[in-house]
C-alpha positions in Angstrom: -5.6 -1.6 -27.5 -3.7 -0.9 -24.2 -2.3 -3.6 -22.0 -4.3 -4.2 -18.7 -3.7 -5.9 -15.6 -5.4 -9.2 -14.9 -8.7 -8.6 -12.9 -7.6 -11.8 -10.6 -4.5 -10.0 -9.4 -5.0 -8.0 -6.2 -3.9 -4.4 -7.1 -1.5 -3.4 -4.4 0.2 0.0 -4.8 2.8 -0.9 -2.1 5.9 -2.7 -2.1 6.3 -6.2 -0.6 6.4 -6.0 3.0 4.3 -2.9 3.1 0.5 -2.3 3.5 -1.7 0.7 2.5 -3.1 2.7 5.4 -5.3 5.1 3.7 -4.2 8.0 1.5 -1.9 10.9 1.9 -1.2 14.2 0.0 2.2 14.4 -1.7 3.1 17.4 -4.0 -0.6 18.3 -4.2 -1.6 14.7 -5.3 -3.3 12.0 -3.4 -1.1 8.9 -3.2 -1.4 5.7 -1.2 0.1 5.7 2.3 2.2 2.6 2.5 3.6 1.7 5.8 5.7 -1.4 6.9 3.7 -4.3 7.9 3.6 -5.2 11.5 4.7 -8.9 12.1 3.5 -9.0 15.6 1.8 -6.8 18.2 4.5 -4.6 19.9 4.9 -5.3 23.7 5.2 -2.1 25.9 6.6 -3.0 29.3 
């Protein structure tokens, strides 16, 4: 029987500090589009 992840754990395909923003195509495959998390709103002056 193959090992499975716990259902209670949130499955996050991105590294720590990154968040998924939809999907993108890479080498003909759909992969998660992971972008750095925004700590605060950017201020434009």
